[in-house]
N, C-alpha and C positions, 0 to 999 in steps of 0.2 A: 255447567254450562259454561263458553267459553265466550268470553268479548275477545273479539277480531277488532277492535278500533276504536281508541276512546282517549280523549286528550283529558284524561286525568289532572295533568299538571296546571290547566288550564286557571289563569287568574281568578276566570268565573265561579270557582271555588275555594277563592279565599279563606273564604267566613267560614266554611264548614265542609272544608276535602274529607277530613276524620270521620265525621258522620254519612257526609257520602260513600265513604270505601264500608264501612259499617254494613249501610243499608244494602250497597250490592254483593257483601259477603254473607248477608244474612239471606237475599236473595238466593243464595246458591251457587253464587259464581265463582268458576275456578282460580279461571286466570283471567287479565283484563291486558291486553296486546298494545303499548304506547306507539302512536307513531308521530315521529320527531316533525317541527317546521323549519327549523334553521339553528343556529347557535345557540338563541336566545332562550331556545325552549328547552335546551340540551340539560341544565343545572338540574330543573325542579322535575325535566321526566328521570334523571339517574339516581336523586335523592329519594324516588320513589320504589325506583326497581332494587335500590340499597336496604329499604325499609320494608319493602315486601317479597323477598327473592324468591323465586321459585312462582309467583302472584303476580305480580307486575311487570311485564315481558319489555324490554325496550328495541325500538327502530333504531335505523340511522341513514334518516336522507333529510334531503333541500325538497320543500313541498313548494309546486310550482310556482303557486301565489307570492313567493317570497322570493323569486327569481328575477332578478336585477342586474342594473350591470356587472354591478363587483359577484355575480354568483361564482366564479371562479376560487375569489376568494371563501365564500361558504364549504364550497366542496372541498378545499385544501382541510378546513377543521373536519370537515366529516370523515377524511378519509384518515386523518389523525387517531380519530376517535378507534375508528376499525380495525384500527394496530394495537391499539390499549384496552380494547376491552372485546365485550361478548357483546351479540345482537341476533335474534328472530329472524331477521326482516330487514331492507334496503327500505324504507319509507317513512314517507308516503311522497310518492316524488312523482311526475305523469304531467298533464299539459291542463290549463283552465282557460279557455277562452271565453265566457263567462259575460267580464265587463269591458275587457279589452285585450284587443293581439300585439300591444306594444314589443310584448317582450316576447314574441312568441318564439323566434329563433331561438334565444337565450335558454327557453322554456325546454325547446327538441335537442337542443346540446346539452344543457343538463341531465336531460332523462336520458340520453344514449350512454354520456361517460356512466351516471350509477347504472346504468345497467352492466357495465364491464365491470364496477364496481361489487357486483351482486354475484355473478360471472368466480373471479374474482378468488370471493371472500365465500363462495357455495351458499349464495343466502336467494331468498325467493323473493320477487317485489313488492312491494303492497300500492297500488296504482290508483291514483286521482287523475279523473277525465272527464271532470265537467266542461258540458259542452265541447268533447273535443274527443270522442270516442275513437272517430277512424280515424283521426288525424294522432291517436298511441298508436292504434293497431297498425297503421301503416310505419313508425317507430320501430315497435317489435318485429315486424316481417323485415322492416331493413337492418336492423341488427340481427338477424337472422341467426339465432340459437335454439337450438330444439329443447334444449334446457333448462332455457331460462321459465320459470314458471312464478305464480302468485296468484293476488287475488288482488279483483276489480272492487274495490272499495266503492263502499255505499253505489252501488250497480242501478240505475234509474230506467236502461235501455228498455229496447223494444227485444223483440224473440229472436230477430233476426239477429241484432248487436250481444245478446246471451248467449247463442248458439257458436259465434265468430271466436267469442271471449271463451268457451269450454273449447273449441279447436283447436284454441292456440297452447291448450292445458291450463288454463286457468279456473279459480272457484270467483262465484258472485259473490260480495259479500251484500248483506239482504240487512238496512235499517228502517228507520222509523216510518221513511217514504210509504214500504208495503203496507202501512196504516192509512194512509189518507186515501180521501174519495178516488180524485183522478192524477191519485200517482201513478197509473198502469202498472203496477205489477202484476195485476191480478192477471194480465193476458199472458204474462210470462212464468212466474213461478210453477202454475200446476201444470206447465208442460214442459218443466225441466228437469232432470233424475237429483234426489234430493244431495247425489252424492256430491254435486256441483257447488253447493253451498255451504256459507257461513253467515253463522248472526254476529252484528255490530251495532253500537250505537250509534256512533260518532260524536260521546255525546263530551262535549252542553248544546253540541248544534240538532238540529234536527229532529227534537222529539216525537216520540210519536201519540198518535192520537188517544187519549183525550188532552194529552200535554202540549200537543200541538199551540208554536208560538211561546211556550216557558224554556227555562235553560233544563236540557234534555241531561238523562245521568244515565249511569250504566245500570242501575237497577230495573232504569224502566223494562232493557231488553227482553224482560219476560213476557210484554207485552208484541215485541216483534216474533219470538218464538210461536206466540198463539197463533199472529197471523200468517205465521208460515203452515203452521199445521192444516187451520182450519181453509186454506187454500188447496194445500196438499191429502186436502181429507184422511188425517191422520192424528194422536193426539200430542199434547204440545209434549210429552214427553218424549216421544217418540221422535219428535222433531226436534227435541233438546240433545236429546243420544246420538242423531245421525249426524249433525252438523257439529257437534263438539266431535266427533272422533275422524269429522273433516279438517279440522282445523288442529287435531294431535299430531296427526297425519305430515303437516304442512312443517311442525316441528319437529317428527322425524330428521326430516330431512335437512333443518336446521342444523342438529346437532351434529353433522359428520363433519363442522370444520377441523381439520386436522389442528393448527396451531394453536385452537383458542378452544379444544373440544372440553366439554363440561359433561355430557351425558353418556361417560364411557362406563365400557362394562371391564372390571376388575376380577382378578382371580381371589379368591376366599381362601381360606384353611382353618375351621377350627377346632382348636385343643380341649379336647376334655378333662380338667381335675383328676387328678385319681385320688383327693381326698376323697373322705365319704362323708366329711364336712359338706353344710352346706356352702354356697359360692357367696363372694362375700361384692362383688362387682362384676363388671364386664370390661375389655380394656380391646380396643381394636389396634394396631401396629400398622402402620405404612412403612412399606419396604421401598423407598425410591431410590435406591443402588449405594453405588461406594465399597468402602474395601471391605467393610465387616461383613458381605457377604457372599464371599469367594472363596473359594477350596481350592482344594491345588489337585490336579488332573493328572495321575501317574502318568499315563500315555501319551497326552501331550508334553508333560515336566511345566506345566504353567497354573496362573491360577486363572478360573475360570468360574462364574456367579452359578452359587447352588438352587436345586429347587427347593423350594419354602415348603414341601411337603415331607421335606425332608430335616425338618427343625428339630424334632425332638430326638434325632439322631445326633445331632451335634449340640444342643443343649438340651439335654433328656431332665435338666433343674425344673425346667419351664413349666411340665403335668404337674410337678409337687406344687405350686402357687394353688390356693384356694381362692380363685378369681376365674372367671370365662377370660378366653384373650382368642381373637380372632384375628389374622395376618392375613393383611391385602397388599398386592405387589400390585407397583405402576405398570401397564399394558406394557411399558421400555421402560424398564431401567435406566438409569443414567449415573457419569461418574460426576461427581459434585462438581467437577468445573465446568459442564455444559449446564448449570441451574437458570435458569430465568426465571423472567416475572409470570409467563404465561404458568408455568409449573408451581409457583407461591400460590398463582389463582386458584388451580388446579387441586392443591392441597387443603387448600381452604375449603370450596366447593367440595372435595370429599367429608371435610369436619361437618361442615354441615348439613350436608344429605346424612350424616349418621350421628346428630350428635342428639339424636331423644334417645336412640339405642343403646349407646355405648357411655362408661359413666367417666372414661377417661381415654386419653389416646397419646400413643409413641410412637415418634416417628424415627425409623431409621435410616441414619443419612451419611453421606461422605464428609469427614473434616475438613477439607479445604472451603466452603462457603457453606457449612453449616450456622454460622454465627449473622449471615447477610440471613438465611433463611429463614431462623429462628426471630430477627428484628423484621423481617419482613411480615410474618405472621403475624406479631403482634401486635401490626399495625391492621392487617385485614379484618383481625378475628376482636372484634369491637362487641364490649360487656361480654366477654369471657368469663365462664367461672366454673371451669371444670380442667383438670388438667391436659396440657398439650407439652410433652417432652422430647425431645431431639437427643438420639445416641447413637455412637458410632462405634467407630476402632482405630486404630494406629494399625494392626496386624490382625491380616483376616480370619475369620472363624475357624478357617481348617487348615490353622499355623498353630503349633504345639503351643504357644507362649501367647496365645491372642486375650488381647484385654477385651473380646467384643464378649462373652460369655457375663462376664463381670457386669460391665456395662449394661446390657441387656434383662439382664436378671434384678438389680440392681431401682434403674427406670423403672423396669413393668412392677416393681413395690412400693416407689414413687405413686407413681399415676394413680395404683389403686388404694392408696394410703386415707383414712380419715380420721375423723378427729372424736371426742368421745359423742359427738352429736351428730356422726354421722354424716357429716360435711367433709369432703375432700380438701386436705390439710395443702394443696398446690390449686390455686385456680386463677391461671398465669402460663406462657409461654414461657421455657425453659428449657435448658442443655443441661443435660449430665455427663458428664465426663469424668475416670478417676478419683471415683470418691467425693467429691465435688456436684453439687445442684447447683445450678446460677441461672440469673433472671438472663433471659436468653438476648433481650436487647442489647445489656450490659457487658456481654461475652466478645473474646477474643481469641482467634486461635493464636498460639503463640510460640509450640513446637510441630515440630515437625515429625521428630525423632524419637521425642520423650511422651510416656503414657501421661504424662500431666501434659496435655495440648491443650487447652484451654483455659483461661482465665479474665477477671476483672477486677478489674484494678481500683475502679471508683464506684463498686459498688457492691456490700458484704457478702457472702455465698449463702441461699436460703437454707441449704441443708448441708452438713455432713457426713457419710455414709462409713463408719468403721466398725463395729462388733455391733454396733447400733446406730440407727439415723436418729443424729441431731436434729433438729429444725430450727433455725431462726426466726423466730416466731414474729418478733416485730419488721420482721424486712421481708415478709410473706405480701403478697398481694390479700385484704382480706376477703374474704367467700363474700359475694352476696347473691342471697337465695333469688331475690326478682329482678333480676337481670336478664333480658332476653337476647340473645347470641345475636347481630349483627355484622354478617360478611360482605367485605366489600370486594366488589373485586373489580377495581378498575386503578391500575397505573400507570403512569406517564414514565416511560423511559431518557424520555431528552433533556439527561443531566448528565455530570461527567464531574470527574476528579480532576483539581488541579492542582499538584502537591510542592510543595516552596522545597529551594534548594540551592545554595551559591552556586551561583554564577549562571542561573536560569535565565533564558534569553526573550527579549521581548516577541521574536519568533514563534516560541513556544508558546505562551500566554496569549500571543495574538490569535493564533491558530488554534489554540481550545474555547477561547470565547468568543469566536463569530464560525462553532459547529453551526452551518444549518440550524434551523430548526428548537435551537438549546435554551432551556428554561431555566436550567440552576445549575451550580457550583457547586461541590462541598471541598471549601479550598481549604488545605490541610497545609499549617501552619508552623510556626518554629514554638517548643515551650509554650508559653498563655495566652499566644494568639497571633505571633508576631510575624511579620514579613519585611520584606523590602522595601525602603523608603525610596527607591527609586523613582524621578519624576514619567518615565514612561509606562511603569509599572503603574502606579496610583494613576495617572490619564486610563490608563487601559482598565481599570476598576471603575472608576466613576462614568466612563461609558458603558459597559456594559448593564452597569445599574438603570442606568439613564434608557437604558431600550428593553427594560422590566426582565433582564437576569437578575431571579434570587443567588444568592454569594453566602453562603452557612460556612462561618468560620470554626472549623474541629480541627485541634491540635495534634501536631503528628507524637506527642509523649500518651502513652499507655496513660499513664497517671495524674491527677493534678484536672486543670478545667481551662478553660481559654478566659481570659479575661479583657477583654478590650479597652483601651485608654488605659490601664493601667502602666505599660510605658510608650516612650515618645513613639514605636514600628508598630503600634500596632491603635496609635489614637485614631488616625486618618479612614481606618476601616470602621472605625464608630464611626464619623464624621461621615463619611460615604453611604454609610447604609446597610454597609454589609452585616447580619444576623451572625448572633454569637451563639455558637454551639454547646456552650457549656462543657461536662463532660461528656457529651457524647459520645460514643465509638464513631469512627468512618463508616466500620457495617451497617450500625444503626443511620447515620445520618443520608445516606447514597438512598436506603431502603424509603428512610422518611420521606425522602424528597418526592421520593416516586409515586410514593402513598395520596401523598400533600395534593400534586397536580392530576392526580387523578380521580383528587373529589372534588376540587375548587377550582374556577377561574379565575377568580381575582385574584389579582399579584398581593394585594393588601391582607387579604386573609389569610394568603399562600404562608406569608411573612409571619401572619401573627402564629399560626398554627405551627411554624418552623420552630421558633421562639419559647414554643411552651413544652412542657412533658405531654405526651398525649397519652403513654401506656406507659408510665414509669420510666423512661430511654432517657431521663438527663436530670438534671438537681436545675432549678430555679436559681 
């Protein structure tokens, strides 16, 4: 059963939220769709979305009763979230004239603007229309886009109103009011085809009989389902199946957002080992693109991507490994120079969806941004207890002297390796390249022409693959069997690098620090965290921090660490509130900043998270 509208982040559940959700899951609820109200409800909603991926699904919008004179500021926040995260709908939006009409004009403008956002992002809308049904219909008709679809949430209107909503292509959200003696829906539901209905509670509001007047909760949707069944003269199970299918069709439309597509179809190729021995595990290999997957085309005399159906022809050794291997290719493999936060989230989501089916994961990736991707995934994959190993090649697999074969084969062996207790040897995000296994968020590409492309100056290698694979056990993240993977799906790219150099001008610094919407800067300083002490530079840093722009101090040196205050040229940075990055790499610093801003809105909390190691990416 799908609950299509519930405010489960509400403070009404502060004392027993988990217990309330347990009752919902036990009642057979598959998904809970969460409408947003304004900027203040976003953190609680997104926290639940992260805790229960695939089960608690967020919408994004400005509720009409929260529309005031500053509604444009609220809409700006909503737009920012729509750019950095995935949502199933724009909602809860609409008109509410029940109490007063003071902000009717602002409500109308906010509604129409959010309809534009819905079409821009290919989302449906979740409509609130208390005492304003026909006013809302007028706005929809004025908007004039036949592709604008959605749900009239908490529908309590007449049969004429129901038919009008259906004519416009909208579903009717049926909730607790249907159980009220004088609710009026007994004159509507029997005459409307069930294909137009979805179920909701609007919890914690409008509890159904016999809980009317008390706090509502998601598990009570069972009473709504029973009421719809009675009015339609069908069984409750038939009502649940039909309305849940109606809801699922809404999600199919929502999953087609190109820039944040999650429910994509991928081509998979399974490799059957030739060894007669039983297999000892399973590995999912995800191909993103890059040099590794290129072969030489004789006809055109150029390098072109090869078909992974031919992987055994290129790397026949794979079939001799004694574990199951499945190759999955992104629908559009890319050069790693085109890597983006959206693709990082896509990779994290693939791992989440396949986590129960596979013991480990190998990602084939271009080398140029591999360290960025490894760092990003280390933050997005919280409580990871399986290997995720990235590898690639300096020369294409179709070239005779390619390093691709050794890198792929050994990465697979490392991913499948287990200790004497049957536990994975590796349970973190790593990079394997040229015989070295490195912690992903400690790695950096240093060579473009040598095979020894990656290094980790501030953290020891986790393993060295020679004749035997030697593991550096004290430095490998410990396996924790009771951890449950949590995948974070929000990154905020309102960040930038500012690299110090002799002669840097005030114009350059000011232009970067005054980028519209900027939230954070990774400041790449000299040596142990030093920068110019020119008065204009110190003023620029102080002014930016006063505007709540976080500045993360990272050394330009590959080795060593930032020690703010050790020298006079870094003392001011410490006093001004610049956050020390210790020995973090620039790649880990910028992705960590995106992750932190995607997870937390409070500036002080963001500052605390930047200053502490979250995934072993820095030393204290």
